[in-house]
C-alpha positions as CSV (number, residue, x, y, z in Angstrom):
1,M,74.2,133.2,91.6
2,S,78.0,133.8,91.4
3,T,79.8,135.0,88.3
4,W,82.3,132.5,86.9
5,I,85.8,133.5,86.0
6,P,87.9,131.7,83.3
7,D,88.6,128.1,84.5
8,A,92.1,127.6,85.9
9,A,94.2,125.0,87.6
10,T,94.6,126.0,91.2
11,D,97.7,127.3,92.8
12,T,98.8,125.0,95.4
13,T,102.2,126.4,96.4
14,H,101.9,126.0,100.0
15,G,101.2,123.4,102.7
16,I,97.4,124.0,102.9
17,A,96.6,125.1,99.5
18,A,94.3,127.8,98.2
19,P,94.1,128.9,94.5
20,A,96.6,131.5,93.5
21,I,95.8,135.2,93.7
22,P,95.4,137.0,90.4
23,S,95.0,140.7,90.4
24,G,92.9,143.3,88.5
25,S,89.7,143.1,86.5
26,A,88.5,140.5,84.1
27,R,90.2,140.4,80.6
28,P,89.6,138.6,77.4
29,S,91.2,135.2,77.3
30,T,93.3,136.0,74.3
31,Q,97.0,134.9,75.0
32,V,99.5,137.8,75.1
33,R,103.1,137.1,74.7
34,V,104.9,138.6,77.7
35,H,108.6,139.2,77.9
36,G,110.2,137.0,80.5
37,R,107.5,134.4,80.7
38,P,110.0,131.4,81.2
39,L,111.4,133.4,84.1
40,F,108.0,133.8,85.8
41,I,107.2,130.1,85.3
42,T,110.7,129.0,86.7
43,A,110.5,131.3,89.7
44,I,106.9,130.3,90.6
45,G,107.7,126.6,89.9
46,L,110.8,126.7,92.2
47,S,108.8,128.5,94.9
48,A,106.1,125.8,94.8
49,F,108.5,122.9,94.8
50,L,110.7,124.3,97.5
51,L,107.8,125.2,99.9
52,F,106.4,121.7,99.8
53,T,109.9,120.2,100.2
54,L,110.6,122.6,103.1
55,E,107.3,121.7,104.9
56,L,108.0,117.9,104.7
57,L,111.7,118.5,105.7
58,A,110.9,120.8,108.6
59,G,108.4,118.2,109.9
60,R,110.9,115.5,109.7
61,L,113.6,117.5,111.4
62,V,111.4,118.5,114.4
63,L,109.7,115.1,114.8
64,P,112.4,113.3,116.8
65,V,112.9,116.2,119.1
66,F,109.4,115.8,120.4
67,G,109.2,112.1,120.8
68,G,107.9,111.2,117.3
69,T,104.4,112.1,118.3
70,P,101.8,112.6,115.4
71,A,100.8,116.0,116.9
72,V,104.2,117.4,115.6
73,W,102.9,117.1,112.1
74,T,99.5,118.7,112.8
75,T,101.3,121.5,114.6
76,A,103.6,121.8,111.5
77,L,100.5,122.1,109.3
78,C,99.2,124.9,111.6
79,F,102.5,126.7,111.4
80,F,102.7,126.6,107.6
81,T,99.1,127.6,107.1
82,A,99.8,130.6,109.3
83,I,102.9,131.5,107.2
84,V,100.9,131.0,104.0
85,F,98.2,133.4,105.2
86,L,100.8,136.0,106.1
87,G,102.5,135.6,102.8
88,Y,99.2,136.0,101.0
89,L,98.4,139.1,103.0
90,Y,101.9,140.5,102.2
91,A,101.3,139.8,98.5
92,H,98.0,141.5,98.6
93,V,99.4,144.6,100.2
94,V,102.3,144.8,97.8
95,V,100.1,144.4,94.7
96,T,97.4,146.9,95.8
97,R,99.7,149.5,97.4
98,L,103.1,149.4,95.9
99,G,102.9,148.3,92.2
100,Q,105.6,146.2,90.5
101,R,108.5,148.6,90.7
102,R,108.5,149.4,94.4
103,G,107.1,146.0,95.2
104,G,109.9,144.3,93.3
105,A,112.5,146.2,95.2
106,V,110.9,145.3,98.6
107,H,110.6,141.7,97.6
108,L,114.2,141.4,96.6
109,V,115.4,142.9,99.9
110,I,113.2,140.4,101.8
111,A,114.6,137.5,99.6
112,G,118.2,138.6,100.5
113,L,117.4,138.7,104.2
114,V,115.7,135.2,103.9
115,V,118.7,133.6,102.3
116,V,121.1,135.0,105.0
117,A,118.6,133.8,107.7
118,T,118.4,130.3,106.2
119,F,122.2,130.0,106.3
120,L,122.2,131.1,109.9
121,A,119.4,128.8,111.1
122,P,120.3,126.7,114.0
123,T,121.2,123.0,113.4
124,D,121.1,121.6,117.0
125,L,117.3,121.4,117.3
126,G,117.5,119.4,120.6
127,A,118.9,122.6,122.2
128,L,115.8,124.5,121.1
129,R,113.4,122.4,123.3
130,V,112.5,124.6,126.3
131,P,111.6,122.7,129.5
132,G,108.2,123.8,130.8
133,M,107.1,125.3,127.6
134,P,103.9,123.8,126.1
135,E,104.9,121.3,123.5
136,A,102.8,122.7,120.7
137,V,104.1,126.3,121.4
138,N,107.6,124.8,121.5
139,V,107.2,123.1,118.1
140,L,106.0,126.4,116.6
141,L,109.0,128.2,118.0
142,V,111.4,125.7,116.5
143,L,109.7,125.7,113.1
144,A,109.8,129.6,113.1
145,L,113.5,129.5,113.7
146,I,114.4,126.9,111.1
147,A,111.7,127.4,108.5
148,G,109.7,130.6,109.0
149,A,111.7,133.0,106.9
150,P,112.0,130.9,103.7
151,A,108.4,129.7,104.0
152,F,107.2,133.3,104.1
153,L,109.2,134.3,101.0
154,L,108.1,131.2,99.1
155,S,104.4,131.4,99.9
156,A,104.3,135.2,99.0
157,T,106.1,134.7,95.7
158,S,103.5,132.8,93.6
159,P,100.6,135.2,94.1
160,L,102.9,138.2,93.9
161,L,104.5,137.1,90.5
162,S,101.1,135.9,89.2
163,A,99.7,139.4,89.8
164,W,102.6,141.1,88.1
165,F,102.4,138.8,85.1
166,S,98.6,139.5,84.9
167,G,99.3,143.1,85.1
168,R,101.7,143.0,82.2
169,G,98.8,141.7,80.0
170,G,99.6,138.0,80.2
171,D,97.3,135.2,80.9
172,P,98.3,134.1,84.5
173,W,96.6,130.7,84.1
174,W,99.9,129.3,82.6
175,L,101.6,130.2,85.8
176,Y,98.9,128.4,87.8
177,A,99.5,125.3,85.9
178,A,103.2,125.5,86.4
179,S,102.7,126.0,90.1
180,N,100.3,123.0,90.3
181,A,102.8,120.8,88.7
182,A,105.7,121.9,90.8
183,S,103.7,121.6,94.0
184,L,102.7,118.0,93.3
185,V,106.2,117.1,92.2
186,G,107.6,118.5,95.4
187,L,104.9,116.7,97.4
188,L,105.8,113.3,95.9
189,A,109.4,113.7,95.4
190,Y,110.3,114.0,99.0
191,P,109.2,110.8,100.4
192,F,109.9,108.7,97.3
193,I,113.1,110.3,95.9
194,I,114.7,112.9,98.3
195,E,114.3,111.2,101.7
196,P,115.4,107.7,100.6
197,N,118.4,108.9,98.8
198,I,119.8,112.0,100.4
199,P,121.0,112.2,104.0
200,L,118.9,114.4,106.3
201,S,121.9,116.8,106.8
202,G,122.4,116.9,103.1
203,Q,118.7,117.7,102.5
204,R,119.2,121.0,104.5
205,V,122.2,122.0,102.5
206,L,120.6,121.2,99.2
207,L,117.4,123.1,100.1
208,T,119.5,126.2,101.1
209,L,121.5,126.1,97.8
210,T,118.3,125.7,95.8
211,L,116.9,128.7,97.7
212,V,119.8,130.7,96.5
213,L,119.1,129.6,92.9
214,F,115.5,130.7,93.4
215,A,116.6,134.1,94.7
216,I,118.8,134.6,91.6
217,T,115.9,133.7,89.4
218,L,113.8,136.3,91.4
219,V,116.3,138.9,90.7
220,A,116.1,138.2,87.0
221,V,112.3,138.4,87.1
222,V,112.4,141.8,88.9
223,V,115.2,143.3,86.8
224,G,113.5,142.1,83.6
225,G,110.3,143.8,84.7
226,R,112.2,147.1,85.2
227,R,113.6,146.9,81.6
228,N,110.2,146.0,80.2
229,P,107.8,147.9,82.6
230,P,103.9,147.5,82.4
231,A,102.0,150.3,80.7
232,V,100.8,151.6,84.0
233,D,102.8,150.7,87.1
234,R,100.5,151.5,89.8
235,P,98.2,149.4,92.1
236,S,94.9,148.4,90.6
237,V,92.0,149.3,92.8
238,A,88.7,148.2,91.4
239,A,85.5,150.1,92.2
240,V,83.2,147.3,93.0
241,A,80.4,146.6,95.4
242,P,81.5,144.9,98.7
243,L,80.9,141.3,99.2
244,A,78.1,140.2,101.6
245,R,79.5,139.3,105.1
246,R,77.3,136.1,105.2
247,R,78.8,134.9,101.9
248,Q,82.3,135.4,103.2
249,I,81.6,133.6,106.4
250,L,80.3,130.6,104.4
251,W,83.5,130.6,102.3
252,L,85.5,130.6,105.6
253,I,83.6,127.6,107.1
254,A,83.8,125.8,103.7
255,A,87.5,126.3,103.7
256,I,87.9,125.1,107.3
257,I,86.2,121.7,106.7
258,P,88.6,120.0,104.3
259,A,91.7,121.5,106.0
260,G,90.6,120.4,109.4
261,L,89.8,116.9,108.2
262,L,93.2,116.8,106.6
263,S,94.9,117.3,109.9
264,A,92.5,115.0,111.8
265,T,92.9,112.2,109.2
266,T,96.6,112.5,109.2
267,T,96.8,112.3,113.0
268,Y,94.6,109.2,113.1
269,L,96.8,107.4,110.6
270,A,100.0,108.5,112.2
271,T,98.9,107.6,115.7
272,D,98.6,103.9,114.9
273,L,101.4,103.7,112.4
274,V,104.2,106.2,112.2
275,S,104.8,109.9,111.9
276,A,106.6,109.8,108.5
277,P,106.4,111.9,105.3
278,L,105.2,109.0,103.3
279,L,102.0,108.9,105.4
280,W,101.7,112.6,105.5
281,V,101.7,112.9,101.8
282,G,98.5,110.8,101.2
283,P,95.9,113.2,102.9
284,L,97.8,116.2,101.7
285,A,97.8,115.1,98.1
286,I,94.0,114.4,98.2
287,Y,93.5,117.9,99.7
288,L,95.4,119.5,96.8
289,A,93.7,117.3,94.3
290,S,90.3,118.3,95.5
291,F,91.1,121.9,94.7
292,V,92.1,120.9,91.2
293,I,88.9,119.0,90.7
294,A,86.6,121.6,92.1
295,F,88.1,124.6,90.3
296,S,88.4,123.0,86.9
297,A,85.7,122.5,84.3
298,R,86.3,118.8,83.8
299,G,86.5,118.2,87.5
300,R,83.1,119.8,88.2
301,R,81.5,117.1,86.1
302,V,82.0,114.6,89.0
303,L,80.4,116.8,91.6
304,P,76.8,115.4,91.4
305,V,78.1,112.0,91.8
306,V,80.5,112.9,94.6
307,E,77.7,114.6,96.4
308,R,75.6,111.5,96.5
309,L,78.5,109.7,98.3
310,V,79.0,112.4,101.0
311,P,76.5,111.1,103.6
312,A,78.1,107.7,103.5
313,A,81.6,109.1,103.5
314,A,80.9,111.4,106.5
315,T,79.3,108.5,108.5
316,L,81.9,105.9,107.6
317,M,84.9,108.1,108.5
318,W,83.9,107.6,112.1
319,I,83.6,103.7,112.0
320,P,87.3,102.9,112.7
321,Y,87.0,104.8,115.9
322,V,83.6,103.5,117.2
323,L,83.8,100.0,115.8
324,P,87.4,99.0,116.1
325,A,88.4,95.7,114.6
326,S,91.7,94.1,113.4
327,W,91.7,96.1,110.2
328,P,94.3,95.2,107.6
329,I,96.3,98.4,107.2
330,A,95.8,98.6,103.5
331,V,91.9,98.4,104.0
332,L,92.0,101.0,106.8
333,V,94.1,103.5,104.9
334,A,92.1,103.1,101.7
335,F,88.8,103.5,103.7
336,L,89.7,106.7,105.4
337,L,91.4,108.3,102.4
338,A,88.6,107.5,100.0
339,S,86.0,109.0,102.4
340,Y,88.2,112.1,103.0
341,A,88.5,112.5,99.2
342,V,84.7,112.6,98.8
343,I,84.1,115.1,101.5
344,A,87.0,117.4,100.4
345,I,85.9,117.4,96.8
346,A,82.2,118.0,97.6
347,V,83.0,120.9,100.0
348,H,85.5,122.5,97.7
349,G,83.1,122.0,94.9
350,R,80.5,124.1,96.7
351,L,83.2,126.7,97.4
352,A,84.1,126.8,93.7
353,L,80.5,127.2,92.7
354,D,80.2,130.3,94.9
355,R,83.4,131.9,93.5
356,P,83.1,135.8,93.0
357,D,84.1,137.6,89.9
358,E,87.7,138.5,89.2
359,A,87.6,141.8,91.0
360,H,87.2,139.9,94.3
361,L,89.6,137.1,93.8
362,T,92.3,138.5,96.2
363,G,89.8,138.8,99.0
364,F,88.2,135.3,98.2
365,Y,91.6,133.6,98.4
366,L,92.6,135.4,101.5
367,V,89.4,134.1,103.2
368,V,90.3,130.6,102.0
369,S,93.8,130.7,103.4
370,L,92.5,132.0,106.7
371,G,90.1,129.0,106.8
372,G,93.1,126.7,106.4
373,L,94.8,128.5,109.3
374,L,91.8,128.4,111.6
375,A,91.2,124.7,110.7
376,T,94.7,123.5,111.6
377,A,94.9,125.7,114.6
378,F,91.7,124.1,115.8
379,V,92.9,120.5,115.4
380,A,96.5,121.1,116.6
381,L,96.1,123.6,119.4
382,V,92.4,124.0,120.5
383,A,91.0,120.4,120.2
384,P,93.5,118.7,122.6
385,I,92.6,121.3,125.2
386,V,88.8,121.4,124.7
387,F,88.2,117.6,123.9
388,D,89.4,114.7,126.0
389,A,88.9,112.4,122.9
390,V,89.1,113.0,119.0
391,Y,85.8,114.7,118.8
392,E,87.0,117.2,116.2
393,Y,86.2,114.6,113.5
394,P,82.4,114.6,114.1
395,V,82.4,118.3,114.7
396,L,84.1,119.0,111.4
397,L,81.9,116.5,109.5
398,V,78.7,117.9,110.9
399,A,79.9,121.5,110.1
400,G,80.7,120.4,106.5
401,L,77.3,119.0,105.9
402,C,75.6,122.1,107.3
403,V,77.6,124.4,105.1
404,M,76.9,122.2,102.0
405,A,73.1,122.5,102.9
406,V,73.2,126.3,102.5
407,M,75.8,126.9,99.8
408,P,74.9,126.7,96.0
409,G,75.2,123.1,94.8
410,P,75.7,121.5,91.4
411,G,72.0,120.7,90.9
412,D,69.7,117.9,91.9
413,A,69.9,114.9,89.7
414,R,66.6,113.5,91.1
415,R,64.8,115.8,88.8
416,S,65.8,113.5,85.9
417,G,63.1,111.0,86.8
418,P,62.5,107.8,88.9
419,V,65.3,105.9,87.3
420,A,67.8,108.4,88.2
421,M,66.4,108.5,91.8
422,I,66.8,104.7,92.1
423,V,70.3,104.9,90.7
424,G,71.2,107.7,93.1
425,A,69.7,105.7,96.1
426,G,71.8,102.8,95.2
427,L,74.8,104.8,94.9
428,R,74.3,106.3,98.3
429,L,73.7,102.8,99.9
430,A,76.7,101.2,98.2
431,P,79.3,102.6,100.5
432,Y,77.4,101.3,103.6
433,L,77.2,97.9,102.2
434,A,80.8,97.9,101.3
435,A,81.8,99.0,104.8
436,G,79.7,96.2,106.3
437,V,81.2,93.6,104.0
438,A,84.7,94.8,104.8
439,L,84.1,94.4,108.5
440,A,82.7,90.9,107.9
441,L,85.7,89.9,105.9
442,V,88.2,91.3,108.4
443,G,86.4,90.2,111.6
444,G,84.7,86.9,110.4
445,L,81.0,86.4,109.9
446,D,80.9,84.1,112.9
447,Q,81.5,86.9,115.2
448,P,78.1,88.4,116.5
449,R,79.5,91.8,117.0
450,V,80.6,92.0,113.4
451,A,77.2,90.8,112.1
452,A,75.6,93.4,114.3
453,A,77.9,96.0,112.8
454,I,76.9,95.1,109.4
455,L,73.1,95.4,110.2
456,L,73.7,98.6,112.0
457,I,75.7,100.2,109.1
458,A,73.1,99.0,106.5
459,A,70.2,100.3,108.7
460,I,71.8,103.7,109.1
461,G,72.5,103.9,105.4
462,A,68.9,103.1,104.6
463,A,67.5,105.6,107.1
464,I,69.6,108.3,105.7
465,I,68.6,107.6,102.2
466,A,64.9,107.5,103.2
467,L,65.3,110.9,104.8
468,S,67.2,112.5,101.8
469,I,64.3,114.7,100.8
470,T,66.4,118.0,100.8
471,P,70.0,118.7,101.5
472,R,69.1,120.1,104.9
473,V,67.2,117.0,105.9
474,L,70.1,115.0,104.6
475,A,72.5,116.9,106.8
476,I,70.3,116.4,109.8
477,G,70.0,112.7,109.1
478,T,73.6,112.1,108.6
479,T,74.4,114.1,111.8
480,A,72.1,111.9,113.7
481,A,73.8,108.9,112.3
482,I,77.2,110.1,113.4
483,V,76.0,111.0,116.8
484,T,74.3,107.5,117.0
485,L,77.7,105.8,116.2
486,V,79.6,107.9,118.6
487,I,77.2,107.1,121.5
488,L,77.0,103.4,120.7
489,G,80.8,103.1,120.2
490,S,81.8,105.3,123.2
491,T,83.7,103.6,126.0
492,H,83.1,104.6,129.6
493,P,86.7,104.8,131.0
494,L,87.6,105.5,134.6
495,L,89.8,108.2,133.3
496,R,90.5,109.8,129.9
497,V,93.3,112.3,129.4
498,R,94.3,114.0,126.2
499,T,97.7,115.7,125.8
500,F,100.0,116.7,122.9
501,F,101.1,113.1,122.8
502,G,97.7,111.5,122.4
503,V,94.7,110.1,124.2
504,V,95.2,107.8,127.3
505,E,92.4,106.0,128.9
506,V,92.2,104.0,132.1
507,R,89.4,101.3,131.9
508,E,88.1,98.5,134.1
509,G,88.6,95.0,132.9
510,Y,88.1,91.3,133.8
511,D,84.8,92.1,135.4
512,G,86.2,94.8,137.6
513,L,89.3,92.7,138.8
514,A,91.8,94.7,136.8
515,H,92.6,98.2,135.5
516,T,93.9,98.7,131.9
517,E,95.6,101.5,130.1
518,F,95.0,102.2,126.4
519,S,97.0,104.6,124.3
520,G,94.9,105.3,121.3
521,T,93.7,101.8,120.2
522,T,96.5,99.8,121.8
523,L,96.7,98.2,125.2
524,H,99.7,99.5,127.0
525,G,99.3,98.0,130.4
526,L,97.2,96.0,132.8
527,Q,97.2,95.3,136.5
528,F,95.0,93.1,138.6
529,L,93.5,94.4,141.8
530,D,93.5,91.1,143.7
531,A,96.3,88.8,144.8
532,R,97.8,89.0,141.4
533,R,98.5,92.7,141.9
534,S,102.3,92.4,142.1
535,E,102.6,90.2,139.1
536,P,103.7,91.6,135.7
537,T,101.0,91.0,133.0
538,T,100.4,91.2,129.2
539,Y,103.7,91.5,127.3
540,Y,105.8,91.5,130.5
541,V,104.9,88.1,132.1
542,R,107.7,86.3,133.9
543,S,107.5,83.3,131.4
544,G,108.1,85.7,128.5
545,P,111.1,87.5,127.0
546,L,111.3,90.3,129.7
547,G,111.3,87.6,132.3
548,G,114.2,86.0,130.6
549,V,116.1,89.3,130.5
550,M,115.5,89.9,134.1
551,D,116.6,86.3,135.0
552,D,119.8,87.1,133.2
553,L,120.3,90.3,135.2
554,S,119.8,88.4,138.4
555,A,122.3,85.7,137.4
556,R,124.9,88.3,136.5
557,L,124.3,90.6,139.4
558,P,122.8,88.8,142.4
559,D,123.5,91.8,144.6
560,G,121.4,94.2,142.5
561,G,122.0,96.4,139.3
562,S,120.9,99.6,137.8
563,I,118.1,99.6,135.3
564,G,117.0,102.2,132.8
565,V,113.5,101.9,131.2
566,V,112.5,104.0,128.2
567,G,108.7,104.3,128.4
568,L,106.7,104.2,131.6
569,G,103.3,102.8,130.5
570,V,101.6,101.8,133.9
571,G,105.0,100.9,135.4
572,T,104.7,97.1,134.9
573,V,108.5,96.7,134.6
574,A,108.7,97.9,138.2
575,A,107.3,94.5,139.3
576,Y,110.7,93.0,138.5
577,E,112.7,95.4,140.8
578,R,114.6,93.7,143.6
579,P,115.4,95.4,147.0
580,A,119.0,96.0,145.9
581,D,118.1,97.3,142.4
582,S,117.8,100.9,141.3
583,M,115.4,101.7,138.4
584,T,114.9,104.9,136.4
585,F,112.0,105.4,133.9
586,F,112.2,107.8,131.1
587,E,108.8,109.0,129.9
588,I,107.8,112.0,127.6
589,D,104.1,112.3,128.5
590,P,103.4,113.9,131.9
591,A,99.9,112.5,131.8
592,V,101.3,108.9,131.7
593,I,103.4,109.7,134.7
594,D,100.5,111.1,136.7
595,I,98.4,107.9,136.0
596,A,101.2,105.5,136.9
597,R,101.9,107.3,140.2
598,D,98.2,107.5,141.3
599,P,97.4,104.4,143.4
600,R,93.8,104.7,142.4
601,D,94.8,103.6,138.9
602,F,98.0,101.5,139.2
603,T,100.3,100.6,142.1
604,Y,103.3,99.0,140.3
605,L,105.5,102.2,141.1
606,A,104.1,102.5,144.7
607,D,104.7,98.8,145.4
608,A,108.3,98.6,144.1
609,P,110.8,97.9,146.9
610,N,112.7,101.2,146.0
611,P,110.6,104.0,144.6
612,P,111.8,104.3,140.9
613,A,112.9,107.6,139.6
614,V,111.0,109.1,136.7
615,V,112.6,111.5,134.2
616,L,110.3,113.6,132.1
617,G,111.4,114.1,128.5
618,D,112.4,112.5,125.3
619,A,114.2,109.3,126.2
620,R,117.0,109.6,123.7
621,L,117.9,113.2,124.7
622,S,117.6,112.3,128.4
623,L,119.8,109.1,128.0
624,A,122.3,111.2,126.1
625,A,122.7,113.4,129.2
626,Q,123.4,110.4,131.4
627,P,127.1,109.5,132.4
628,D,128.8,106.7,130.7
629,S,128.4,103.2,132.2
630,S,125.3,104.3,134.2
631,Y,123.1,101.0,133.7
632,D,123.5,97.3,133.7
633,L,120.3,96.9,131.6
634,V,118.3,99.3,129.4
635,V,114.8,98.4,128.5
636,L,113.3,100.2,125.4
637,D,109.5,100.2,125.4
638,A,108.4,103.5,124.0
639,F,105.4,103.4,121.8
640,S,102.2,105.7,121.6
641,S,99.4,103.4,120.4
642,D,101.2,101.4,117.8
643,A,103.1,104.4,116.3
644,V,106.8,103.6,116.1
645,P,109.3,106.3,117.4
646,A,111.8,105.6,114.6
647,H,114.4,108.0,116.1
648,L,114.8,105.5,119.0
649,L,115.8,102.6,116.8
650,T,118.7,104.2,114.6
651,R,122.4,103.4,114.7
652,E,123.0,106.7,116.5
653,A,120.3,105.9,119.1
654,I,121.7,102.4,119.8
655,S,125.2,103.9,120.1
656,T,123.8,106.3,122.8
657,Y,122.3,103.4,124.7
658,M,125.4,101.3,124.5
659,R,127.5,104.1,125.9
660,T,125.4,104.1,129.0
661,L,125.9,100.4,129.6
662,R,128.3,98.8,132.0
663,P,130.3,95.7,131.0
664,G,128.1,92.8,130.3
665,G,125.0,95.0,130.0
666,I,122.4,94.7,127.2
667,V,119.6,96.7,125.6
668,A,116.2,95.0,125.5
669,F,113.8,96.2,122.8
670,H,110.2,95.6,123.0
671,L,109.0,95.4,119.4
672,S,105.5,94.0,119.5
673,N,103.4,95.8,116.8
674,R,100.4,95.1,114.8
675,F,101.6,96.8,111.7
676,Y,105.4,96.6,111.5
677,D,108.0,93.8,111.5
678,L,110.7,95.8,113.4
679,A,113.0,93.0,114.7
680,P,115.1,92.5,111.5
681,A,115.8,96.3,111.1
682,V,116.8,96.6,114.8
683,A,119.0,93.6,114.6
684,S,120.8,94.6,111.4
685,T,121.2,98.2,112.7
686,A,122.9,96.7,115.8
687,R,125.1,94.4,113.7
688,S,126.3,97.4,111.7
689,L,127.8,98.6,114.8
690,G,129.6,95.3,115.5
691,L,127.0,94.3,118.1
692,G,125.0,91.1,118.5
693,A,121.3,90.5,118.6
694,A,119.0,87.8,119.8
695,Q,115.2,87.6,119.3
696,W,112.2,85.9,121.0
697,D,108.8,85.7,119.5
698,Y,106.7,84.7,122.5
699,G,103.4,83.0,122.3
700,P,101.9,82.3,125.7
701,S,101.0,78.6,126.1
702,D,101.8,77.9,129.7
703,A,98.4,77.5,131.7
704,S,100.1,79.3,134.6
705,V,100.0,82.7,132.7
706,E,96.5,82.5,131.4
707,G,95.4,84.3,134.6
708,L,97.9,87.1,133.8
709,A,96.4,88.2,130.5
710,A,99.6,87.3,128.7
711,R,99.9,88.6,125.1
712,P,102.1,87.4,122.2
713,T,105.1,89.6,122.1
714,T,108.4,90.2,120.3
715,W,111.6,91.3,122.0
716,V,115.1,91.7,120.7
717,V,118.2,92.0,123.0
718,V,121.2,93.9,121.7
719,G,124.7,94.0,123.2
720,R,128.3,93.0,122.6
721,P,128.4,89.5,120.8
722,D,129.6,87.7,123.9
723,D,126.8,89.1,126.0
724,T,124.0,88.3,123.5
725,A,125.4,84.8,123.1
726,R,124.1,84.1,126.5
727,F,120.6,84.5,125.2
728,T,121.1,82.4,122.0
729,R,122.4,79.6,124.2
730,S,119.2,79.8,126.3
731,G,116.9,79.5,123.3
732,W,116.6,83.0,121.8
733,S,116.9,82.9,118.0
734,D,119.2,84.7,115.6
735,P,117.1,87.5,113.9
736,T,116.8,87.8,110.1
737,D,118.5,90.6,108.2
738,G,116.7,93.9,107.5
739,P,117.4,97.5,106.6
740,V,119.9,99.5,108.6
741,L,118.2,102.5,110.2
742,T,120.1,105.8,110.7
743,D,119.2,109.3,111.7
744,D,119.6,110.2,108.0
745,F,117.6,107.3,106.7
746,S,115.0,106.2,109.3
747,D,112.0,105.5,107.1
748,I,110.4,102.4,108.4
749,V,107.3,102.3,106.1
750,R,109.3,99.7,104.1
751,L,108.7,97.4,107.2
752,L,104.9,97.7,107.0
753,R,102.9,94.5,107.2
754,I,100.3,95.0,104.4
755,R,98.0,92.4,106.2
């Protein structure tokens, strides 16, 4: 059994948190008044606040350069966990090898170099995108250039100063509390206070100036330490028995599980919603809170209850993937975050119960930080290469259950008697029943598939409870349930490709008469294989808004025009090309291009009168490189699943599109979305530039389009007022007002449809 150290709030002063590193052997808990304690608290608090702010800001800056894909954030998590590990390793070396005097001088030199590097960091991030370089590697490179130096300084400061404070006879737990508070304040302040009120360019300036203030505080701490040196200024090397290798491996695996699920859960939410700090904050806050709960005396009281909920949470986290339904977004987010919270608290609770004594804390937290690095690297870099679907979820869940089966637990409440066993069984079954009811309420009890889902979920829950004889049997039973759900819910596509930008599937549809393309959970294109092969389908039928846009182009330019299309999909828009037209597609995902060009999958491009050109790269950056007056029409249709590339809808983006238009030209925005009402924002953003806008919410009712898989769809055309007036005269409506989106303020979470 492990030896417990004094209870403390954990140090969460970095993107993937681990408790802070104290130094030296155990000491009595009597509080010693240390000279300069307010400076220690201020420096550690600033480092914690700035590191979280920097992480969210860096992700926000890099996001539009790489097409707004959710993988940018998981790669950013990987980057910051790597920097944190290096910072912890550096702090460990300084504390154990140099002591406070020499270590303080070294740290001040590094702080000065970091401040200079931050002032000199590049501002034109678009120029840092390297053609041909793997996107994940390119994201890491950009992050290293704009955030690597300050992230290293900030991540190393908290453990370093905590160790110095501890070495001077003070109780370091005060500093951990300050670090906790500042970390959470920084995490919550960015999406709710900083991002909505401070321009993006101003955020960089403010962070740099605050970093200077932090460096000044650091100087005061080091100088104060020289004036009031510790009794013995030399590294503390405790002569203690080494830790068992097996125990350290279990720590590593236990640290990997919650950190990996953090990345995977965030990716799933961002794939169908939007990659934005407000959504990133939820899973990250839960991750940090799970450390606080697991490593505090009061928090540990909930561990027995939480552990009873783990089997259900682990199984139900997979349900949105294998049993897709029209989930209300509030239900879906609450469902996933609650399940993730249960698993993170339970696994971190096992980790806390196996904490070593104080002499091994430095090594313990180095192992934990290494686990965070390996987890995020697995999700961001390895999984997209190894797996063709999001299988990291079940892998991490199964690994978490296995490690919980072999690590010390909080005790078995079933020993209390039969009543406790019945209560525990009911507690284990409750989440399954709740999930079944949620699916029924969402999908409707009259739907046989939903009723079957309820029965399936309840049966799985009952089977797991019946098999819960020991933790190991419970792990095996839950693993079997996850595998069962994966097998039953798996599709059998003709092709599945996973890239940095997501998972794309080509499936058969309409009894083999059509091919469909899905990005994530969203239909992105469909082509019939029979006589309807040349007809545009789904959101693009001729009787719908795009047909109206193309009719307008034909009336204006009967001899042909130039068309730019942002977002390729399966190439459906090419069905509208006339022999005299020229058409250029802009697409960021090379896998989508390969699929659209392969006649075994889709033939819209191959059947076009003139082979359309396809430009690989982010559409906004690519269009910015086009000459003025290049196109008579620009069609904007760039979505991955239902995630919104907000950087393509801002004032600056619309200005770029308008520059490429010839007189009379328009921009047609495809804004169909399950979760966001985008039309008012796009219309108001266009009006802020003195432009006009017109909207068509299309609901297919014509019997002639029933055979073309027509879908309800929303389009908005933007152009000079005289040009958009042509559309309002033909029946398009005047869009309502909404927020104006800019590069500095492009948060669209306020446009979320709760239901």
